C-alpha positions in Angstrom: -6.4 -132.1 52.6 -8.6 -129.1 51.9 -11.9 -130.1 50.3 -13.4 -127.8 47.7 -17.2 -127.4 47.4 -18.4 -127.6 43.8 -20.7 -125.4 41.8 -24.5 -126.0 41.5 -24.1 -128.4 38.5 -26.8 -130.8 39.8 -29.3 -128.0 40.5 -29.0 -126.7 37.0 -29.4 -130.2 35.5 -32.6 -130.8 37.5 -34.0 -127.5 36.5 -33.1 -128.1 32.9 -35.1 -131.4 32.8 -38.1 -129.9 34.5 -38.0 -126.8 32.3 -38.0 -129.0 29.2 -41.1 -130.7 30.5 -42.7 -127.3 31.0 -41.9 -126.4 27.3 -43.9 -129.5 26.4 -46.8 -128.2 28.3 -47.3 -125.5 25.6 -45.9 -122.4 27.2 -43.9 -119.8 25.3 -40.4 -120.7 26.6 -37.9 -118.1 25.4 -35.0 -119.2 27.6 -33.9 -122.7 28.7 -30.9 -123.4 31.0 -28.9 -125.2 28.4 -25.7 -123.3 27.9 -24.5 -122.2 24.5 -21.1 -120.8 23.5 -22.4 -117.4 22.7 -25.1 -115.9 25.0 -25.2 -118.9 27.4 -28.9 -119.6 26.5 -30.6 -120.4 23.2 -33.5 -118.2 22.4 -36.9 -119.2 21.0 -38.7 -116.2 19.4 -42.4 -115.8 19.3 -43.9 -113.7 16.5 -46.8 -111.4 17.4 -48.8 -109.0 15.2 -48.0 -105.3 15.2 -51.2 -104.5 17.0 -50.3 -106.8 20.0 -48.3 -106.0 23.1 -46.1 -108.8 24.3 -45.4 -108.8 28.1 -42.2 -110.6 29.0 -42.6 -112.5 32.2 -39.5 -114.0 33.8 -40.2 -116.7 36.3 -37.8 -118.8 38.4 -40.3 -121.2 39.9 -41.0 -124.9 40.2 -41.6 -125.9 36.6 -44.4 -128.3 37.6 -46.4 -125.1 38.0 -46.1 -124.3 34.3 -49.4 -125.9 33.2 -51.3 -123.9 35.7 -49.6 -120.7 34.4 -50.5 -121.7 30.9 -54.2 -121.9 31.9 -54.1 -118.6 33.8 -52.3 -116.8 31.0 -54.8 -118.1 28.5 -57.6 -116.6 30.5 -55.8 -113.3 30.8 -55.1 -113.2 27.0 -58.8 -113.8 26.3 -59.8 -110.9 28.5 -57.0 -108.8 26.9 -57.0 -109.8 23.2 -54.3 -107.2 22.4 -51.8 -108.6 24.9 -49.7 -111.7 24.7 -47.5 -113.1 27.5 -44.0 -114.5 26.8 -43.3 -116.7 29.8 -39.5 -117.3 30.4 -38.6 -120.1 32.8 -35.1 -119.9 34.3 -33.4 -121.6 37.3 -33.3 -119.3 40.3 -29.5 -119.5 40.3 -29.6 -117.7 36.9 -32.5 -115.3 37.5 -30.6 -112.3 38.7 -28.1 -112.5 35.9 -30.9 -112.8 33.3 -32.8 -109.8 34.6 -29.7 -107.7 34.9 -28.5 -108.5 31.4 -32.0 -107.8 29.9 -32.0 -104.3 31.6 -28.5 -103.6 30.5 -29.3 -104.0 26.8 -32.5 -101.9 27.1 -34.9 -104.8 26.9 -36.1 -105.1 30.5 -38.6 -107.8 31.6 -42.0 -106.4 32.2 -42.9 -108.8 35.0 -40.3 -110.5 37.2 -40.4 -113.4 39.7 -36.7 -114.1 40.5 -37.5 -117.3 42.5 -36.5 -116.3 46.0 -36.6 -113.4 48.3 -32.9 -112.9 48.2 -32.9 -112.7 44.4 -35.8 -110.3 44.3 -34.2 -107.9 46.9 -30.9 -108.0 45.1 -32.6 -106.8 41.9 -34.5 -104.2 43.9 -31.2 -102.9 45.4 -29.9 -102.6 41.8 -32.8 -100.3 41.0 -34.4 -102.7 38.5 -38.1 -102.5 39.6 -40.9 -100.0 39.3 -42.9 -99.1 42.5 -46.1 -101.2 43.0 -47.6 -99.2 45.9 -50.7 -98.4 43.9 -51.3 -102.0 43.0 -50.7 -103.4 46.5 -52.7 -100.7 48.2 -55.5 -101.0 45.6 -55.8 -104.7 46.5 -56.0 -104.0 50.2 -52.3 -104.4 51.3 -52.2 -106.2 54.6 -55.8 -107.2 54.4 -55.4 -108.9 51.1 -51.9 -110.3 51.6 -50.2 -112.0 54.5 -48.8 -109.0 56.4 -45.5 -110.8 57.0 -45.0 -111.0 53.2 -45.2 -107.2 52.7 -42.3 -104.9 53.2 -41.9 -101.3 52.1 -38.5 -99.9 51.0 -38.0 -96.2 50.7 -41.6 -95.6 51.3 -42.9 -97.8 48.5 -44.0 -101.4 47.8 -42.0 -102.9 45.0 -43.1 -106.5 45.1 -46.5 -108.2 45.2 -46.3 -111.5 47.1 -48.0 -114.7 45.9 -46.5 -117.6 47.8 -44.6 -118.2 51.0 -42.2 -121.2 51.5 -40.9 -122.1 55.0 -37.8 -124.2 55.5 -38.6 -127.5 57.1 -37.3 -131.0 57.9 -38.9 -134.0 56.1 -38.5 -137.4 57.8 -39.5 -141.0 57.4 -42.3 -141.7 59.9 -41.9 -145.5 59.4 -38.2 -145.5 60.2 -38.8 -143.2 63.2 -41.4 -145.6 64.6 -39.2 -148.6 64.0 -36.5 -147.0 66.1 -38.8 -145.5 68.7 -37.9 -141.9 67.8 -40.1 -139.0 68.6 -40.9 -136.1 66.3 -40.9 -133.1 66.2 -37.5 -132.7 67.9 -37.4 -130.4 70.8 -33.6 -129.9 70.9 -30.4 -130.3 68.8 -29.4 -133.3 71.0 -32.6 -135.1 70.0 -31.9 -134.3 66.3 -28.3 -135.7 66.7 -29.4 -138.8 68.5 -32.0 -139.6 65.8 -29.5 -139.1 63.0 -27.1 -141.4 64.8 -29.8 -144.1 65.4 -30.8 -144.0 61.7 -27.3 -144.2 60.3 -25.9 -147.6 59.2 -22.8 -147.1 57.2 -22.4 -150.8 56.3 -25.6 -150.6 54.2 -25.1 -147.0 53.2 -28.1 -145.6 55.1 -27.7 -142.2 56.8 -29.6 -140.1 59.2 -29.5 -136.7 57.5 -28.6 -134.9 54.4 -26.6 -131.7 54.4 -25.5 -130.4 50.9 -22.6 -127.9 51.1 -22.2 -126.6 47.6 -21.2 -122.9 47.3 -24.6 -121.3 47.0 -26.5 -119.2 49.5 -29.5 -121.6 49.4 -27.6 -124.3 51.3 -26.7 -121.9 54.1 -30.4 -121.2 54.9 -30.4 -124.3 57.1 -27.6 -122.8 59.2 -29.1 -119.3 59.3 -32.2 -120.8 60.8 -30.1 -122.7 63.4 -28.1 -119.8 64.5 -31.2 -117.5 64.9 -33.0 -120.2 66.9 -29.9 -120.3 69.2 -30.0 -116.6 69.8 -27.2 -115.9 67.4 -27.1 -113.4 64.6 -25.2 -112.2 61.6 -25.9 -108.6 62.2 -27.3 -107.1 65.4 -30.2 -104.6 65.6 -27.7 -101.8 64.9 -26.3 -103.4 61.8 -23.1 -104.5 63.5 -21.5 -107.9 62.5 -21.9 -110.2 65.5 -21.3 -113.5 63.7 -18.2 -114.3 65.9 -20.4 -115.1 68.9 -20.6 -118.1 71.3 -24.1 -118.9 70.0 -22.9 -119.1 66.4 -19.8 -121.1 67.4 -22.1 -123.5 69.1 -24.1 -123.8 65.8 -20.9 -124.6 63.9 -19.8 -127.1 66.4 -23.1 -128.9 66.3 -23.1 -128.9 62.5 -19.7 -130.6 62.5 -21.1 -133.3 64.9 -24.3 -133.7 62.8 -22.2 -134.2 59.6 -20.9 -137.4 61.1 -24.3 -139.0 60.4 -24.9 -137.3 57.0 -24.7 -138.7 53.5 -21.0 -138.4 52.4 -19.7 -136.1 49.7 -21.5 -133.1 51.0 -19.5 -130.7 49.0 -20.7 -132.3 45.8 -24.4 -132.5 46.7 -27.1 -130.0 45.6 -30.8 -129.5 45.5 -31.4 -132.5 43.3 -29.9 -134.8 45.9 -31.9 -133.3 48.7 -35.0 -134.9 47.2 -33.8 -137.9 45.3 -31.5 -139.4 48.1 -34.3 -139.0 50.6 -37.0 -140.6 48.4 -34.6 -143.3 47.2 -34.0 -144.6 50.8 -30.5 -143.3 51.2 -31.3 -140.9 54.1 -34.0 -140.9 56.7 -34.2 -137.1 56.9 -33.7 -134.2 54.6 -34.6 -130.5 54.5 -36.0 -128.3 51.9 -38.1 -125.2 51.3 -40.9 -126.3 49.0 -42.9 -129.2 50.4 -42.8 -131.5 47.3 -44.0 -134.6 49.1 -46.9 -135.3 46.7 -45.0 -135.1 43.3 -41.8 -136.6 44.6 -43.6 -139.6 46.1 -45.5 -140.2 42.9 -42.4 -139.8 40.7 -39.6 -141.3 42.9 -41.1 -143.8 45.3 -44.8 -144.5 45.5 -44.2 -146.9 48.4 -43.5 -144.0 50.6 -47.1 -142.7 50.3 -48.3 -141.7 53.8 -44.9 -142.4 55.4 -43.4 -138.9 55.3 -43.8 -136.3 58.0 -42.5 -132.7 58.4 -41.3 -130.7 61.4 -39.5 -127.4 62.2 -35.8 -127.2 62.4 -35.3 -127.5 66.2 -33.6 -125.0 68.5 -30.6 -126.0 70.7 -32.7 -126.3 73.9 -36.3 -126.9 74.7 -36.5 -123.4 76.2 -35.8 -121.8 72.8 -38.2 -121.1 69.9 -37.5 -122.5 66.4 -36.8 -119.9 63.6 -37.6 -121.0 60.1 -36.2 -119.0 57.2 -39.1 -118.3 54.9 -38.8 -117.1 51.4 -41.6 -115.3 49.6 -42.0 -115.3 45.8 -43.2 -112.0 44.3 -44.3 -110.3 41.1 -42.5 -107.1 40.3 -42.6 -104.7 37.3 -39.3 -104.2 35.6 -37.7 -100.7 35.6 -38.2 -99.1 32.3 -40.9 -101.4 31.1 -42.7 -99.8 28.1 -45.9 -101.6 29.3 -45.9 -101.0 33.0 -49.7 -100.4 33.1 -50.4 -103.6 31.2 -47.9 -105.5 33.4 -49.8 -104.3 36.5 -53.1 -105.4 35.0 -51.5 -108.8 34.4 -50.2 -109.0 38.0 -53.7 -108.1 39.4 -55.1 -110.9 37.3 -52.5 -113.4 38.6 -53.4 -112.4 42.2 -57.1 -112.9 41.8 -58.0 -115.5 44.4 -59.2 -118.1 41.8 -55.9 -117.8 39.9 -53.9 -117.8 43.0 -55.5 -121.1 44.0 -54.9 -122.6 40.6 -51.2 -121.7 40.8 -50.8 -123.0 44.4 -52.7 -126.2 43.6 -50.5 -127.0 40.7 -47.9 -128.5 43.1 -50.2 -129.6 45.9 -49.0 -128.7 49.4 -45.7 -127.3 48.1 -46.4 -123.6 49.0 -48.4 -121.4 51.3 -50.6 -118.8 49.6 -49.7 -115.2 50.2 -53.2 -114.1 49.3 -54.8 -114.4 52.7 -58.2 -115.6 51.6 -56.8 -118.4 49.5 -55.5 -120.2 52.6 -59.2 -121.0 53.6 -60.5 -121.3 50.0 -62.6 -124.5 49.6 -61.2 -124.8 46.1 -57.7 -125.2 47.5 -58.6 -128.0 49.9 -60.8 -129.7 47.3 -57.6 -130.9 45.6 -57.6 -134.7 46.3 -53.8 -134.8 47.1 -54.3 -132.0 49.7 -57.4 -133.7 51.1 -55.4 -136.9 51.5 -52.5 -135.1 53.3 -54.5 -132.3 54.8 -53.0 -132.4 58.3 -49.4 -132.2 56.8 -50.4 -129.2 54.8 -52.1 -127.5 57.8 -48.9 -128.2 59.8 -46.9 -126.6 57.0 -49.1 -123.5 56.9 -48.9 -123.2 60.7 -45.1 -123.6 60.7 -44.8 -120.7 58.3 -47.1 -118.4 60.4 -45.6 -119.4 63.8 -41.9 -119.7 63.2 -41.3 -118.1 59.8 -38.9 -115.2 59.4 -37.7 -113.3 56.4 -34.1 -113.6 57.3 -32.6 -111.7 54.4 -34.3 -108.4 55.3 -35.7 -109.0 58.8 -33.0 -111.0 60.6 -33.9 -108.9 63.7 -37.7 -108.7 64.0 -39.0 -105.2 63.4 -35.6 -104.0 62.0 -35.4 -103.8 58.2 -31.8 -104.5 57.0 -31.2 -106.0 53.6 -27.4 -106.2 54.4 -28.0 -109.6 55.9 -29.2 -110.7 52.5 -26.1 -109.2 50.9 -23.9 -111.3 53.2 -25.9 -114.5 52.5 -25.8 -113.9 48.7 -22.0 -113.4 49.0 -21.9 -117.1 50.2 -20.0 -116.2 53.3 -22.1 -118.3 55.7 -22.0 -121.4 53.6 -18.2 -121.0 53.1 -17.8 -120.8 56.8 -19.7 -124.1 57.3 -17.6 -125.6 54.5 -14.5 -124.6 56.4 -15.7 -126.3 59.6 -17.2 -129.5 58.1 -15.1 -130.1 54.9 -11.8 -128.5 55.8 -11.5 -129.2 59.5 -11.2 -125.6 60.6 -12.1 -125.2 64.3 -15.4 -123.4 64.8 -13.8 -120.5 66.7 -11.3 -119.8 63.9 -13.9 -120.2 61.2 -16.3 -117.8 62.9 -13.6 -115.1 63.4 -12.4 -115.5 59.8 -15.8 -115.2 58.2 -17.0 -112.5 60.5 -14.2 -110.3 59.2 -15.3 -111.1 55.6 -18.9 -110.1 56.5 -17.6 -106.8 57.9 -16.0 -106.1 54.5 -19.4 -106.6 52.8 -21.1 -104.2 55.3 -18.4 -101.5 54.7 -18.8 -101.8 50.9 -22.5 -101.6 50.8 
């Protein structure tokens, strides 16, 4: 019987709980992801005096970072007593809709961080940002920021990066040692063998976790795998080449790996990627943010020091891993009445001391996009980072060595946001669903979804 992947119900629930905690930290929260019958979100209004400017900052980030933003915003408001910042936290699955709706009713957000590179580029393609070339160049462009995090579009910078997140595998070092397994994996076969060795269905223990809900985030694992195998969605000329032997190999391997994954993949979401791993259900998981420190403390303190990370491996030892990285940015909303003040606020956020505060708020989770912050003593003075310093250094190295901005630079050196459009249309994840959940042969699935990808390219 055909299995149907469900929506991101669990992702939204997790975000809702964490956003509620952020509200308790004292931030001005004007939107929470609790649906209402009218607008979909309740609104909490903040009164300001007639002499004050209120900057509306939409953010789709890890809500554990909210207290750090509260501190940084307080400092900005002290330096700019006539400016207040309204800080709107939303799930990244809702960010594009929220920004688009605000612009449509003539109340654009002044500063926007939509939570992922794909979201930010989608808003840019809709024409919802003001250029930021003067700000980025004024800070030093590629000397101030990680060069891989900066991309011009139509001759302008539209986004100022502040953190970089590389996809990675998290694994239980203790379980690997008990089974005599090596890490990092060099090949897909080593990955499959480890997943098999770590699976014991009788006691409901599994080797790997592979959520397959219908959302582009869950396909980022597979986009990394197909690129590391020499496959592509689009070639350097923008032609759809998804129906290739390399990608069919990826789909076939995914089907085999699923044998040793936690069941009910179509119902799993981002919440499960963390909780099932830290609650001892699976020996491996994957994620973007590296939430080892907070998740160990909250979910299973006994795992302290027992978790390692590694790149998603290529098919053969002769190939190089490719890790989809996402960058989070600050942009100024198109039509903002306070564009100058918004740029002043972004400059303040990107000051190295404030960058370090924001990055440290969830220790080790993200790589700073401000180059100097990666070597800042203040960053490594954090006790959690000190205790896990080598893991964090590995994480930073993985981003620099294997990271690729798949949604716009699928082919290195060739800028093409159409890849991101295809991913956001959920075509890759639906192809994987067909193979893993619905039993469609990889060759047929690749041909079917390549045709759908061609339709997206033609429409764009």
